[in-house]
C-alpha positions as CSV (number, residue, x, y, z in Angstrom):
1,M,35.0,80.3,144.0
2,I,33.5,79.8,140.6
3,S,29.9,80.7,140.4
4,P,27.3,78.1,139.1
5,L,26.8,80.1,135.9
6,K,30.5,80.4,135.2
7,F,30.9,76.7,136.0
8,R,28.3,75.8,133.5
9,I,29.9,78.0,130.9
10,V,33.3,76.5,131.5
11,A,31.9,73.0,131.4
12,C,30.0,73.7,128.2
13,Y,33.2,75.2,126.6
14,C,35.2,72.1,127.7
15,L,32.6,69.7,126.3
16,C,32.6,71.6,123.0
17,L,36.4,71.3,122.8
18,I,36.1,67.5,123.5
19,V,33.4,67.1,120.9
20,S,35.3,69.2,118.4
21,S,38.5,67.2,119.1
22,L,36.7,63.9,118.6
23,Q,35.1,65.1,115.4
24,A,38.5,66.3,114.1
25,Q,40.0,62.9,114.7
26,S,37.2,60.7,113.4
27,L,37.3,59.1,110.0
28,P,34.0,57.8,108.6
29,R,33.6,54.7,106.5
30,V,32.5,55.3,103.0
31,E,30.8,53.4,100.2
32,M,30.7,53.6,96.4
33,R,27.3,54.1,94.8
34,P,26.9,53.4,91.0
35,V,26.0,56.4,88.9
36,F,25.0,56.5,85.2
37,P,24.0,52.8,85.0
38,K,23.2,53.0,81.3
39,L,26.5,54.6,80.3
40,S,29.0,52.3,78.7
41,L,32.5,53.2,79.7
42,Q,35.9,51.6,78.9
43,R,39.2,52.5,80.5
44,T,37.8,55.6,82.2
45,L,40.6,58.0,83.5
46,W,39.2,61.4,84.3
47,M,36.1,63.5,84.8
48,S,35.5,67.2,84.9
49,E,32.3,69.3,85.2
50,A,32.2,72.2,82.8
51,P,32.4,75.5,84.7
52,D,29.4,77.0,82.9
53,G,26.4,75.9,85.1
54,S,25.2,73.4,82.5
55,G,25.6,70.4,84.7
56,R,27.6,68.6,82.0
57,L,30.2,66.1,83.1
58,F,33.1,65.4,80.6
59,I,34.4,61.9,80.9
60,V,37.8,61.0,79.4
61,Q,38.5,57.5,78.1
62,Q,42.1,56.4,77.5
63,D,41.6,55.4,73.9
64,G,41.0,59.0,72.9
65,R,37.3,59.8,73.5
66,I,35.6,62.3,75.7
67,L,31.9,61.8,76.5
68,I,29.4,64.2,77.9
69,V,26.8,63.1,80.4
70,R,24.5,65.3,82.5
71,K,24.3,65.0,86.3
72,G,21.2,63.3,87.6
73,T,20.6,61.2,84.5
74,D,21.0,57.5,83.9
75,G,23.7,58.2,81.2
76,S,21.6,56.8,78.3
77,Q,21.7,60.2,76.6
78,S,25.5,60.6,76.6
79,K,27.2,62.4,73.7
80,E,30.6,62.1,72.2
81,F,32.4,65.5,72.6
82,L,35.8,64.7,71.2
83,N,37.4,61.7,69.4
84,I,41.1,61.4,68.7
85,V,41.2,57.6,68.5
86,D,42.5,57.8,65.0
87,R,45.7,59.4,66.4
88,T,46.4,56.2,68.4
89,P,47.3,58.0,71.7
90,F,46.9,54.7,73.6
91,V,49.8,52.4,72.8
92,D,51.4,51.5,76.1
93,N,49.5,50.9,79.3
94,E,50.2,54.3,80.8
95,E,49.7,56.3,77.6
96,G,46.5,57.7,76.0
97,L,44.2,60.7,76.3
98,L,44.7,61.3,80.0
99,S,42.8,64.4,81.1
100,I,40.8,67.6,80.2
101,A,40.8,71.0,81.8
102,F,38.4,73.9,81.1
103,H,39.6,77.5,80.8
104,P,38.3,79.7,83.7
105,G,36.6,81.7,81.1
106,F,35.1,78.7,79.3
107,R,31.5,80.0,79.6
108,T,32.4,82.8,77.2
109,N,35.5,81.7,75.3
110,G,34.8,77.9,74.9
111,L,38.5,77.0,75.4
112,F,39.6,73.7,77.0
113,Y,42.9,71.8,77.2
114,I,43.8,68.2,76.7
115,Y,46.9,66.1,77.5
116,Y,47.6,63.0,75.4
117,N,50.4,60.9,74.1
118,Q,51.7,60.3,70.5
119,Q,54.3,58.2,68.8
120,N,57.1,60.3,67.4
121,P,57.1,60.2,63.6
122,Q,60.2,62.3,62.9
123,P,63.0,60.2,61.4
124,G,66.2,60.3,63.5
125,S,64.4,61.6,66.6
126,M,66.2,60.8,69.8
127,Y,63.0,59.7,71.6
128,P,60.3,57.4,70.1
129,R,57.3,59.2,71.8
130,R,56.1,62.5,72.9
131,S,53.4,64.0,75.2
132,V,51.2,66.8,73.9
133,L,49.4,69.6,75.6
134,S,46.9,71.3,73.4
135,E,44.3,74.1,73.5
136,V,41.0,73.3,71.7
137,K,37.8,75.3,71.2
138,V,34.2,74.2,71.4
139,S,32.3,74.2,68.1
140,T,30.5,77.5,67.4
141,S,27.5,75.6,66.1
142,D,27.2,72.9,68.8
143,P,28.3,73.4,72.5
144,D,28.4,69.6,72.8
145,Q,31.0,69.2,70.1
146,A,34.7,70.0,70.1
147,D,36.2,71.7,67.0
148,R,39.2,69.5,66.3
149,Q,40.4,71.9,63.6
150,S,40.9,74.6,66.3
151,E,43.6,72.7,68.1
152,R,46.6,74.8,69.1
153,V,49.6,72.8,70.4
154,L,51.1,74.5,73.4
155,L,53.8,72.0,74.4
156,E,55.3,68.8,73.1
157,V,57.6,66.9,75.5
158,P,59.9,64.1,74.1
159,Q,59.4,60.8,76.0
160,P,62.1,58.1,76.1
161,F,59.8,55.2,77.3
162,G,56.1,54.2,77.3
163,N,55.4,54.6,81.0
164,H,55.4,57.4,83.6
165,K,53.4,60.1,81.7
166,G,52.0,61.9,84.7
167,G,48.5,62.4,83.4
168,Q,46.7,65.5,84.7
169,V,46.2,69.0,83.4
170,S,44.2,71.4,85.5
171,F,43.7,75.1,86.3
172,G,44.7,76.2,89.7
173,P,42.8,78.8,91.8
174,D,45.4,81.3,90.6
175,G,44.1,80.9,87.0
176,Y,47.3,79.3,85.7
177,L,47.4,75.9,84.0
178,Y,49.3,73.1,85.7
179,L,50.6,69.9,84.1
180,A,52.1,66.9,85.9
181,L,54.8,65.0,84.0
182,G,56.4,61.7,85.0
183,D,60.1,61.1,85.0
184,G,60.1,59.6,81.5
185,G,59.7,56.0,82.4
186,S,61.5,52.7,82.4
187,G,62.6,52.2,86.1
188,C,64.8,53.9,88.6
189,D,64.9,57.2,86.7
190,P,67.8,56.1,84.4
191,F,68.5,59.7,83.1
192,G,68.3,61.4,86.5
193,N,65.4,63.6,85.4
194,G,64.0,63.9,88.9
195,Q,66.8,66.2,90.1
196,N,67.5,67.8,86.8
197,T,65.8,71.2,86.5
198,A,66.9,71.5,82.8
199,T,64.2,69.0,81.8
200,L,60.5,69.1,82.1
201,L,60.2,65.4,83.0
202,A,59.6,64.5,86.7
203,K,58.0,67.9,87.3
204,L,54.8,69.8,88.0
205,L,54.6,72.7,85.5
206,R,52.8,76.0,85.7
207,I,52.1,78.1,82.7
208,D,49.9,81.1,81.6
209,V,47.7,80.2,78.6
210,N,46.7,83.9,78.2
211,T,50.1,85.3,77.3
212,R,53.2,84.4,75.3
213,A,56.8,84.3,76.6
214,E,60.0,85.1,74.8
215,I,63.1,82.9,75.5
216,Q,66.7,83.0,74.3
217,M,67.8,79.9,72.4
218,G,71.5,80.5,71.6
219,P,71.6,83.5,69.2
220,Q,67.8,83.3,68.6
221,K,64.8,84.5,70.5
222,L,61.8,82.3,70.4
223,I,58.2,83.1,71.2
224,L,56.5,80.3,73.2
225,P,52.8,79.6,72.6
226,Y,52.2,80.2,76.3
227,G,53.5,82.6,79.0
228,I,55.6,82.0,82.1
229,P,54.1,83.3,85.4
230,S,56.4,85.9,86.8
231,D,56.5,84.2,90.3
232,N,57.5,80.7,89.0
233,P,60.5,79.6,91.1
234,F,63.1,79.5,88.3
235,V,62.1,82.6,86.4
236,G,65.2,84.4,87.4
237,E,67.6,81.7,86.2
238,P,69.6,82.4,83.0
239,D,68.5,80.8,79.7
240,M,71.9,79.4,79.0
241,G,71.0,78.9,75.3
242,G,68.1,76.6,76.3
243,L,70.2,74.5,78.7
244,G,69.3,76.3,82.0
245,A,66.5,75.5,84.4
246,R,63.1,75.4,82.8
247,K,61.0,78.3,83.9
248,E,57.8,76.4,83.5
249,I,58.7,74.3,86.6
250,W,56.6,74.8,89.7
251,A,57.9,71.7,91.7
252,Y,60.3,68.9,91.0
253,G,61.7,65.6,92.2
254,L,58.4,63.9,91.4
255,R,58.5,60.3,90.0
256,N,55.0,60.1,88.5
257,V,52.3,62.3,89.9
258,W,49.1,60.7,88.4
259,R,46.5,62.9,90.2
260,Y,46.6,66.1,92.2
261,S,44.0,68.6,93.5
262,W,43.5,71.8,95.4
263,D,41.7,72.0,98.7
264,R,38.8,74.4,98.0
265,Q,39.0,75.9,101.5
266,T,42.7,76.3,102.1
267,G,44.2,76.3,98.6
268,D,46.6,73.5,99.5
269,L,47.8,71.5,96.5
270,W,47.7,67.7,97.2
271,A,49.4,65.1,95.0
272,G,49.7,61.4,94.9
273,D,53.2,60.4,93.6
274,V,53.5,56.8,92.4
275,G,56.5,54.9,93.9
276,Q,59.1,52.6,92.4
277,E,59.7,49.4,94.3
278,L,58.8,49.9,97.9
279,W,56.9,53.1,98.8
280,E,53.9,55.2,97.7
281,E,53.5,58.8,98.9
282,V,51.1,61.7,99.2
283,D,52.7,65.2,99.0
284,L,51.7,68.8,99.7
285,I,53.1,70.6,96.7
286,V,54.6,74.1,97.3
287,K,56.4,76.6,95.0
288,G,59.9,75.3,94.2
289,G,59.5,72.2,96.3
290,N,61.9,69.3,95.7
291,Y,60.3,66.0,96.6
292,G,63.4,63.9,96.4
293,W,63.0,61.5,93.5
294,S,65.2,59.7,92.7
295,V,67.5,60.3,95.6
296,R,64.6,59.3,97.8
297,E,61.5,57.1,97.5
298,G,59.0,58.4,100.0
299,L,61.0,59.1,103.2
300,H,63.6,56.5,102.3
301,H,67.0,56.5,100.6
302,F,67.0,55.3,97.0
303,K,70.0,56.7,95.1
304,P,73.1,58.6,96.1
305,G,72.6,62.3,96.3
306,P,74.3,65.5,97.6
307,V,75.2,65.4,101.3
308,G,72.9,67.7,103.3
309,A,70.4,68.3,100.6
310,H,66.9,69.3,101.7
311,Y,63.8,67.6,100.4
312,N,60.1,68.2,101.0
313,E,58.8,65.3,103.0
314,P,55.6,63.4,102.1
315,I,52.5,64.0,104.2
316,I,52.0,60.3,104.3
317,E,53.5,57.1,102.8
318,Y,52.7,53.5,102.7
319,P,54.8,50.4,101.6
320,H,54.3,47.7,99.1
321,R,54.9,44.9,101.7
322,P,53.6,44.5,105.2
323,E,57.1,43.7,106.7
324,L,58.1,47.3,105.8
325,L,55.4,49.0,108.0
326,P,57.7,49.2,111.1
327,E,60.1,51.4,109.0
328,S,57.3,53.9,108.2
329,K,56.2,56.9,110.3
330,F,52.7,55.6,109.7
331,P,52.9,51.9,110.8
332,K,49.1,51.5,111.1
333,H,48.6,52.2,107.4
334,T,47.8,49.3,105.2
335,T,49.8,48.3,102.1
336,G,49.3,48.9,98.4
337,L,51.2,49.2,95.1
338,C,50.1,52.4,93.2
339,V,48.8,55.5,94.8
340,V,45.9,57.5,93.3
341,G,45.7,61.1,94.6
342,G,42.3,62.3,95.5
343,Y,40.6,65.3,97.1
344,V,39.9,67.0,100.4
345,Y,36.1,66.7,100.8
346,R,34.4,70.1,100.9
347,G,30.9,69.1,99.8
348,K,27.8,69.6,101.8
349,R,26.1,66.2,101.7
350,Y,28.4,64.4,104.3
351,P,29.5,66.6,107.2
352,A,31.3,63.7,108.8
353,L,33.7,63.7,105.7
354,Q,34.3,67.4,105.9
355,G,38.1,68.1,105.7
356,V,39.1,64.5,105.0
357,Y,41.6,64.0,102.2
358,L,40.7,60.8,100.3
359,Y,43.2,58.8,98.3
360,A,43.3,55.3,97.0
361,D,45.4,52.4,95.6
362,Y,44.9,51.5,91.9
363,N,45.9,47.9,92.3
364,L,44.1,46.9,95.5
365,G,41.2,49.4,95.3
366,T,41.5,50.5,98.9
367,I,40.3,54.0,99.7
368,W,42.0,55.7,102.6
369,G,41.5,59.0,104.3
370,L,43.5,61.4,106.5
371,R,43.0,64.6,108.4
372,Y,45.8,67.2,108.3
373,Q,45.9,70.0,110.8
374,N,48.7,72.5,111.8
375,G,51.3,70.7,109.8
376,N,50.5,67.2,111.2
377,V,48.5,64.2,110.2
378,T,46.0,63.9,113.1
379,A,44.2,60.8,111.8
380,Y,44.6,58.3,109.0
381,G,43.0,55.0,108.1
382,T,41.0,52.8,105.7
383,L,37.7,54.1,104.6
384,L,36.7,51.3,102.2
385,E,38.1,48.0,101.0
386,Q,36.8,46.9,97.6
387,P,38.3,45.1,94.6
388,K,37.8,47.4,91.6
389,N,40.8,49.2,90.0
390,I,40.5,52.9,90.9
391,S,41.9,55.0,88.1
392,S,40.9,58.4,89.5
393,F,38.8,60.4,91.8
394,A,36.7,63.3,90.5
395,E,35.0,66.3,91.9
396,D,31.9,68.1,90.6
397,A,31.0,71.8,90.9
398,D,29.3,71.2,94.3
399,G,32.4,69.6,95.8
400,E,30.9,66.1,95.8
401,L,33.3,63.2,95.0
402,Y,33.3,60.4,92.6
403,V,35.4,57.3,91.9
404,L,36.3,56.2,88.4
405,A,36.9,52.5,88.1
406,L,39.0,51.7,85.1
407,D,36.6,49.2,83.4
408,A,33.8,49.1,85.9
409,G,32.0,52.5,85.6
410,M,31.6,55.5,87.8
411,F,30.6,55.8,91.4
412,S,29.7,58.5,93.9
413,I,31.3,58.6,97.3
414,S,28.9,58.6,100.2
415,V,29.3,58.1,104.0
416,K,28.3,54.6,105.1
417,Q,25.3,54.7,107.5
């Protein structure tokens, strides 16, 4: 027989398991609370907090400006940190100054990185546009001003069309710099960039800004303005006179990753990859992963590809039209048109949101959440329906989350009571 004490212990243990299971499956509703009510913003795309303890938030606008505002203020004392409007980075709808990333040693070296677009002025150039990744330094006389003259261009990528520019540059927990590049634009990946590892388009790149790499280009050796991490998946591939697999690649087969993030607790790399005609997807990015574009869109066939090829499957997908829901592994998901990748919540203010990955749809404004455990989605659903165009999520140093609405300001994410 089980003694009364043992019975109570077992009953308590079972109750804890049940409560734990219910908590793991539950998804709270959320709301968007306006922040910085006196800050005027237009086409807001990105926000990062400086990793120096100053509480300064750096807000990126598509036209080429970066503003500084301090947490806890009304935004009326904002300052302009950087202005490259005169370079006209924003021509087509998906171009512009798209993001900023701070060097892990920013507190002492003042280095940060920007990703933006430019028209290509070179006569006879094959492509009319280019994307630029640059290193810039903070002014030595004013920590709230960038020194434009210090710009060091790390990478320029020719672009055939005006859309699908990816859009995010960020440092990973490994200290390396990551850059998401779209497939080059137009529609249906006309040049087959998704599955071509000899191009940087349709890839997530990983580079070392603290070193320099040497590559072989035909009979010449060139020194790159950045290094290649020794564990990148294509490091061992031959140079082939510049025609081989690009060693900067971390993952490929990505149509247009607009936003990605790392889970602070697990280190998992989450990405929202914008779809073509029918399906949007969220992926867990791994070293050397091939996410299928343009042979696949989400979990579905798109173009002919090699028989038996393996592709990394999305964590979740949703369709553009409700009649397609029965074809999805996630038939209870609602529809949308353009996924915006978000973050796994690891802040302290809202325990009910702990461990939930938040993502959204730009066009509809819907915010969804999911829980992912032991390789499976254990819960997914709508957290908020609202009409504003969501251009990005953002995370501050405390792990609290924000929503950037393209032309409607900034909002903090909170759990609805």
